[in-house]
N, C-alpha and C positions, 0 to 999 in steps of 0.2 A: 916754631918760636914766635911768641907774641911780643911785639914791641912794648905793649902795656906792662907785661910781666917784668921785662928787663929794660925799661926805658933808660936811656943815657942821662947824665946830669943835665940840669936846666941850662943848656947853652943858649946864647943870644940868638943864634941862627935857628936852632931847633924850636925855640919858642915861637919864632915868626911863622915857621911851617905849621906847627900845631895850633897856635893861636887859640 
């Protein structure tokens, strides 16, 4: 499973990790 294929919604915390 690739996160890019099924990436979760644009969460505030997720955005910080992805940046």
